[in-house]
C-alpha positions as CSV (number, residue, x, y, z in Angstrom):
1,M,94.9,92.6,67.4
2,R,98.5,93.4,66.8
3,V,100.6,94.3,69.8
4,F,103.3,96.8,69.0
5,S,105.3,96.4,72.2
6,K,105.2,94.1,75.1
7,R,106.9,96.6,77.4
8,P,104.6,98.2,80.1
9,G,103.1,101.4,78.9
10,W,104.8,103.7,81.3
11,I,108.3,102.4,80.3
12,L,107.5,102.8,76.6
13,G,106.1,106.3,77.2
14,A,109.1,107.4,79.3
15,S,111.7,106.0,76.9
16,L,110.0,107.7,73.9
17,L,109.7,110.9,75.9
18,L,113.3,111.0,76.9
19,A,114.2,110.3,73.2
20,G,112.3,113.4,72.2
21,A,109.3,111.6,70.7
22,A,106.6,113.7,72.4
23,S,105.6,115.1,69.0
24,V,104.3,111.8,67.6
25,R,101.0,112.3,65.9
26,A,97.9,111.4,67.9
27,I,95.9,108.6,66.4
28,A,92.2,108.8,67.2
29,S,90.6,105.4,66.9
30,P,87.1,103.9,67.3
31,K,88.9,100.9,68.9
32,D,89.4,102.9,72.1
33,D,86.6,101.3,74.0
34,V,87.9,97.8,72.9
35,L,91.4,98.7,74.0
36,R,90.2,100.0,77.3
37,A,88.3,96.8,78.0
38,L,91.4,94.8,77.1
39,H,93.5,97.0,79.4
40,D,91.0,96.5,82.2
41,A,91.0,92.7,81.7
42,S,94.8,92.6,81.9
43,V,94.9,93.9,85.5
44,R,95.2,91.2,88.2
45,H,92.4,92.4,90.3
46,S,91.3,90.6,93.5
47,T,88.0,91.2,95.4
48,D,89.1,89.4,98.5
49,I,88.4,91.1,101.8
50,H,91.9,91.5,103.0
51,F,94.3,94.4,103.3
52,P,97.8,93.3,102.4
53,N,99.3,96.8,102.3
54,R,98.4,97.8,105.9
55,V,101.1,99.1,108.1
56,G,99.3,97.6,111.1
57,A,101.5,96.6,114.1
58,L,104.6,98.1,112.4
59,G,103.5,101.5,113.4
60,D,102.4,103.1,116.7
61,P,99.2,105.2,116.3
62,V,99.8,107.2,119.5
63,A,103.2,108.3,118.3
64,G,101.8,108.8,114.9
65,Q,99.2,111.2,116.2
66,A,101.9,113.4,117.6
67,K,103.9,113.3,114.4
68,F,100.7,114.1,112.5
69,G,100.6,117.3,114.4
70,I,97.7,116.6,116.8
71,A,98.0,117.1,120.6
72,A,97.2,114.4,123.1
73,D,93.7,115.8,123.5
74,G,92.9,114.6,120.0
75,E,91.7,118.1,118.8
76,S,94.4,120.8,119.2
77,P,97.4,121.3,116.9
78,D,100.8,120.5,118.2
79,D,103.8,120.8,115.9
80,S,106.5,119.9,118.4
81,Q,107.1,116.4,116.9
82,A,105.7,116.9,113.5
83,I,108.2,119.1,111.6
84,F,110.8,117.4,109.4
85,E,113.8,119.7,108.7
86,G,117.5,119.7,108.8
87,Q,120.5,119.0,106.6
88,S,119.7,116.6,103.8
89,S,122.4,115.0,101.7
90,I,119.9,115.1,98.8
91,A,118.3,118.5,99.1
92,G,120.7,120.5,101.2
93,T,119.3,122.6,104.0
94,V,115.6,121.9,104.5
95,V,113.6,124.5,106.4
96,S,110.0,123.7,107.4
97,N,107.2,126.2,106.7
98,G,105.5,125.1,109.9
99,R,102.8,123.0,108.2
100,T,101.9,119.6,109.6
101,C,99.3,117.0,108.6
102,F,96.9,118.8,110.9
103,S,97.1,121.8,108.7
104,C,94.9,120.2,106.1
105,H,93.4,117.3,108.2
106,R,91.7,118.8,111.2
107,P,90.0,116.4,113.7
108,Y,86.8,118.4,114.0
109,E,86.4,118.1,110.3
110,R,86.8,114.3,110.1
111,L,90.5,114.9,109.5
112,G,89.7,117.1,106.6
113,L,89.1,120.8,105.9
114,P,86.0,122.9,106.5
115,P,83.8,123.8,103.5
116,P,85.1,126.7,101.4
117,P,85.6,129.6,101.4
118,L,88.3,128.5,103.9
119,T,88.8,132.1,105.2
120,D,85.3,132.0,106.7
121,T,86.6,129.7,109.4
122,I,90.4,129.8,109.2
123,P,92.4,133.1,109.5
124,L,94.8,134.2,106.8
125,T,97.6,134.1,109.5
126,D,97.1,130.3,109.8
127,V,100.0,128.2,108.6
128,L,97.6,126.6,106.1
129,F,97.8,129.9,104.1
130,T,101.2,131.2,105.1
131,G,102.8,127.9,103.9
132,L,100.7,127.7,100.8
133,E,103.6,128.6,98.5
134,A,105.0,125.1,99.0
135,D,102.0,123.8,97.0
136,T,101.4,126.6,94.6
137,G,104.9,127.8,93.6
138,D,104.4,130.5,91.0
139,E,100.9,129.5,90.1
140,P,98.8,132.7,90.4
141,L,95.5,130.9,90.8
142,G,96.8,128.9,93.8
143,F,95.3,130.9,96.6
144,V,91.9,131.7,95.1
145,N,91.3,128.1,94.0
146,F,92.3,126.9,97.4
147,N,90.4,129.4,99.4
148,Q,87.2,129.7,97.3
149,L,87.0,126.1,96.1
150,G,89.1,124.1,98.6
151,L,91.3,122.8,95.9
152,L,95.1,122.3,96.2
153,F,97.5,122.8,93.2
154,H,99.6,119.7,92.9
155,R,102.1,118.2,90.4
156,P,102.1,114.4,90.8
157,G,105.5,114.0,89.1
158,R,107.1,116.8,91.1
159,F,109.6,114.7,92.9
160,N,110.4,112.0,90.3
161,P,114.2,112.0,90.1
162,L,114.2,109.9,86.9
163,L,112.7,112.7,84.8
164,P,114.3,116.0,83.7
165,P,112.7,119.2,85.0
166,E,111.2,120.0,81.6
167,S,109.4,116.6,81.3
168,P,105.7,117.1,80.9
169,F,105.2,114.4,83.5
170,R,106.8,116.7,86.0
171,R,104.9,119.8,84.7
172,V,101.4,118.3,84.5
173,F,99.3,119.4,87.4
174,F,95.8,119.2,88.8
175,W,93.5,120.8,91.3
176,R,92.3,118.4,94.0
177,K,90.5,118.4,97.3
178,S,92.2,117.4,100.5
179,T,90.5,114.1,101.2
180,P,89.3,113.5,104.8
181,I,91.1,110.7,106.5
182,L,88.3,108.4,107.6
183,N,88.2,104.6,107.0
184,T,91.3,105.0,104.8
185,V,92.4,101.6,106.0
186,F,89.5,100.1,104.0
187,T,90.4,101.7,100.7
188,F,92.8,100.4,98.0
189,G,95.1,103.0,96.6
190,N,95.5,106.4,98.3
191,L,95.0,110.0,97.1
192,G,92.3,110.9,94.7
193,D,93.6,108.8,91.8
194,G,94.8,105.9,93.9
195,R,98.4,106.3,92.8
196,M,99.9,105.5,96.3
197,R,99.8,101.8,97.3
198,E,100.0,102.3,101.1
199,L,100.0,105.1,103.7
200,T,103.7,105.1,104.4
201,E,104.6,106.4,101.0
202,T,101.5,108.6,101.0
203,A,102.8,110.3,104.2
204,R,106.3,110.6,102.7
205,G,105.0,112.4,99.7
206,A,102.8,114.7,101.8
207,F,105.7,115.8,103.9
208,M,107.8,116.6,100.9
209,V,105.0,118.3,98.9
210,H,103.3,120.4,101.6
211,T,106.0,121.4,104.1
212,Q,108.9,122.6,102.1
213,N,109.5,124.6,98.8
214,G,111.6,123.1,96.0
215,D,111.5,120.0,93.9
216,L,114.4,118.0,95.4
217,R,113.6,114.9,97.5
218,F,114.7,114.7,101.1
219,D,114.0,111.1,102.0
220,D,116.9,111.1,104.4
221,L,115.0,113.4,106.7
222,L,111.9,111.2,106.9
223,P,112.7,108.2,109.1
224,L,110.8,105.1,108.1
225,Q,109.5,104.5,111.6
226,D,108.1,108.0,111.8
227,L,106.2,107.4,108.6
228,R,104.9,104.1,109.8
229,D,103.7,105.7,112.9
230,V,101.8,108.4,111.0
231,A,100.4,105.7,108.7
232,A,99.2,103.6,111.8
233,F,97.5,106.7,113.1
234,M,95.6,107.2,109.8
235,E,94.7,103.6,109.7
236,S,93.2,103.9,113.2
237,Q,90.6,106.4,112.1
238,I,87.6,104.0,111.8
239,D,83.9,104.9,112.1
240,P,81.7,103.2,113.1
241,P,84.3,101.4,115.3
242,E,82.8,97.9,114.7
243,L,84.1,98.1,111.1
244,A,87.6,97.3,112.6
245,A,86.4,93.6,112.5
246,L,86.9,93.6,108.8
247,L,90.6,93.8,109.3
248,D,90.8,90.6,111.4
249,P,89.3,87.3,109.9
250,S,89.4,85.8,113.4
251,D,87.1,88.5,114.8
252,P,83.7,87.1,115.7
253,L,82.0,89.9,113.8
254,H,84.2,89.6,110.7
255,D,82.1,87.1,108.7
256,T,78.9,88.9,109.6
257,L,80.2,92.2,108.2
258,V,81.3,90.4,105.0
259,D,78.1,88.5,104.5
260,D,75.7,91.3,105.4
261,P,76.9,94.5,103.6
262,F,74.4,96.7,105.5
263,H,74.9,95.1,109.0
264,T,76.1,98.4,110.6
265,V,73.6,100.6,108.8
266,Q,70.2,101.1,110.4
267,A,67.5,102.1,107.9
268,T,64.4,102.9,109.8
269,T,62.1,105.1,107.8
270,P,60.3,103.9,104.6
271,A,62.4,106.4,102.6
272,E,65.6,105.1,104.0
273,K,64.7,101.5,103.4
274,R,63.7,102.3,99.8
275,G,66.9,104.2,99.4
276,Q,68.9,101.2,100.7
277,K,67.4,99.0,98.0
278,L,68.2,101.7,95.3
279,F,71.7,101.9,96.6
280,A,72.1,98.1,96.3
281,Q,70.7,98.1,92.8
282,N,72.6,101.2,91.4
283,C,75.6,101.9,93.5
284,M,77.1,98.7,94.8
285,S,78.6,97.7,91.5
286,C,81.3,100.2,92.5
287,H,80.8,100.9,96.2
288,D,80.9,97.2,97.1
289,M,83.1,97.0,100.2
290,P,80.6,95.7,102.7
291,N,79.6,98.2,105.4
292,V,82.2,100.7,104.3
293,F,81.0,101.2,100.7
294,S,84.4,101.9,99.1
295,N,85.6,99.6,96.3
296,R,87.1,96.2,97.1
297,A,89.0,95.5,93.8
298,H,92.8,95.6,94.2
299,V,95.9,94.1,93.0
300,N,96.5,90.9,95.0
301,G,100.2,90.5,95.4
302,P,103.5,92.3,95.5
303,P,104.1,95.5,93.5
304,L,104.6,95.0,89.8
305,L,107.5,96.4,87.7
306,F,105.3,99.3,86.5
307,P,102.9,101.6,88.2
308,P,100.1,99.3,89.1
309,A,96.4,99.9,89.0
310,Y,96.3,98.9,92.6
311,G,92.7,100.0,93.2
312,H,89.9,100.0,90.7
313,V,90.1,103.5,89.4
314,M,87.1,104.7,87.3
315,D,86.1,107.4,84.8
316,I,82.7,108.8,85.6
317,G,83.0,112.0,83.6
318,V,83.5,114.4,86.5
319,S,86.9,115.6,85.2
320,Q,85.7,116.2,81.6
321,R,82.8,118.3,82.9
322,N,85.2,120.6,84.7
323,K,82.3,122.4,86.4
324,H,84.5,125.1,87.9
325,G,86.3,125.9,84.6
326,L,89.7,125.1,86.2
327,E,92.9,126.1,84.3
328,F,95.2,123.3,83.3
329,R,97.7,125.2,81.2
330,R,101.1,125.7,82.9
331,Y,101.9,129.3,84.0
332,D,105.3,130.5,82.8
333,A,106.5,133.0,85.4
334,G,109.1,134.3,83.0
335,T,106.6,135.4,80.3
336,G,103.5,135.6,82.4
337,Q,101.7,133.4,79.8
338,R,99.9,130.1,79.9
339,V,101.5,127.2,78.1
340,P,99.7,124.0,77.2
341,V,101.1,120.8,78.7
342,V,101.3,118.0,76.2
343,I,101.9,114.6,77.8
344,P,102.7,111.4,75.8
345,L,100.3,108.6,76.7
346,V,100.6,105.0,75.6
347,K,97.7,102.9,74.4
348,I,97.7,99.2,75.2
349,D,98.4,98.5,71.5
350,G,101.6,100.6,71.7
351,T,100.2,103.7,70.0
352,I,101.6,107.0,71.4
353,V,99.1,109.8,71.9
354,P,100.4,113.3,72.6
355,W,97.6,114.4,74.9
356,T,97.0,118.2,75.4
357,V,95.9,118.6,79.0
358,T,92.7,120.6,79.3
359,D,91.3,118.9,82.4
360,D,92.3,116.6,85.2
361,I,93.7,113.5,83.5
362,G,93.5,111.5,86.7
363,A,95.6,108.3,87.0
364,A,97.1,108.8,83.6
365,A,99.4,111.5,84.9
366,T,101.4,109.0,86.8
367,T,100.8,105.7,84.8
368,A,101.3,107.3,81.4
369,R,98.6,104.9,80.1
370,Y,96.0,106.3,77.7
371,E,93.4,103.9,79.2
372,D,93.8,105.6,82.6
373,L,92.7,109.0,81.4
374,H,90.2,110.7,83.8
375,R,90.2,107.8,86.2
376,F,89.9,108.2,89.9
377,K,89.5,106.0,92.9
378,V,86.1,105.1,94.4
379,P,85.8,106.8,97.8
380,Q,84.4,105.3,101.0
381,L,80.9,106.5,101.9
382,R,80.5,106.2,105.7
383,R,79.6,109.5,107.3
384,V,79.3,110.9,103.7
385,S,76.9,113.6,104.8
386,E,79.7,115.2,106.8
387,L,82.3,114.9,104.1
388,G,81.2,117.5,101.5
389,P,81.9,119.1,99.1
390,Y,82.1,116.0,96.9
391,F,84.1,114.6,94.0
392,H,87.8,115.2,93.5
393,D,87.2,118.8,92.4
394,H,84.5,119.7,94.9
395,S,82.0,120.1,92.0
396,A,79.0,118.9,94.0
397,A,78.2,120.9,97.2
398,T,75.4,118.6,98.5
399,L,74.4,114.9,98.4
400,E,71.4,116.0,96.3
401,E,73.8,117.4,93.7
402,V,75.8,114.1,93.8
403,V,72.7,112.0,93.1
404,D,71.7,114.4,90.3
405,Y,75.1,114.0,88.7
406,F,74.8,110.2,88.7
407,T,71.6,110.4,86.8
408,S,72.9,113.0,84.3
409,D,74.2,112.5,80.8
410,W,77.7,113.5,82.0
411,Y,77.7,110.3,84.1
412,N,75.7,108.0,81.9
413,Q,77.7,108.8,78.8
414,S,81.1,108.4,80.6
415,P,83.2,105.3,80.0
416,D,82.2,103.7,83.3
417,G,78.7,105.2,83.4
418,R,77.9,103.4,80.1
419,K,78.8,100.1,81.9
420,H,76.8,101.0,85.0
421,P,73.9,103.4,83.9
422,I,71.7,105.0,86.5
423,H,68.2,106.4,85.8
424,L,66.1,107.5,88.8
425,N,63.0,109.7,89.0
426,A,62.6,112.5,91.6
427,K,61.1,110.3,94.3
428,Q,63.8,107.7,93.9
429,K,66.5,110.3,94.1
430,A,65.0,111.7,97.3
431,D,64.9,108.2,98.8
432,L,68.6,107.5,97.8
433,V,69.6,110.8,99.5
434,A,67.7,109.8,102.6
435,F,69.7,106.6,102.8
436,L,73.1,108.3,102.1
437,K,72.4,110.7,105.0
438,I,72.3,107.8,107.5
439,L,75.5,106.1,106.4
């Protein structure tokens, strides 16, 4: 196979983009599956049970809770220490809209949001809604998709200072759920597509995206220690609590948890026990972090010189299905029209593909790699019965719908579904749901 360029895909894509090469003709090829396999094999993945990107003792979880916007009682909102505003040398005068992390991550919802429609339980006067413009900008569907579907409008390249405002990497957007913060410390890669390596930078991005309008960065108003404290608080959200032993190889329970993936799960009924066996047979090829059931594959080492596939992101067909019929053409406020976003993606063989965005392109929006199209991180599954709706686009309301999806053609004909096919009859699906409900 001829390699056209040895430069990392995102560098090649960005340089061609800046040179005005976004109109290069797309080249469809039956080699795509082969190239994808080659791309996957080139990533330095480790499956060791260690967590090199933890903030750990560098942050104070108690101080982090206050900066997160949660009062000392652990339930009530308190914004007295959580708002970042002031005079920025980068962005000028920054004025907070009053939002905090608590706005989207509420303790009584496992640090998430209640099921939509949100106005059934949250009044329109709540800062969640009054500050929504910071997320939606001019997007007219921002409120209805957020309220009715629980999906936030987000541009992943919004604050990239290396790209001009008209760059498609700054204009591409998606609609995503606000992920509950539970057992986040046991996942590799943060946010729905795993694009953030650790929680300090995740917190930094959240403060800039959700609490102020405008596209200028204001890193100088976000003290590193404050971000580390918030990260430490998020890392402390562990349930069941004995899972914390996975973080410490010297803990007496550590090896037991590693060696027995179901040690903290108590299957008692015949259906639950059958469901556990089905889970081991059909689900643990991806949900293989013992006792947490996230994914354990990650880049083992320091950051690379290009956006790394830090966690094992996967394409299971959810995005292409686009069950809610979500809009992915950019709204032009000047004309009132929708404009397609065409983003140049680079294949591992160096081919440039101008991809017209019609659905959520997943990790590719930030890596610029064609092989990352529609790929998302594998979530953790503990307390999953409390964490619905499911998938990055809330396209499954119940666990029954989730299991139905994983036995559908949408999954089994997806790139990763073809590698890990799942076929269950009605009784097996009911048993698997029974097991998921006790996690």
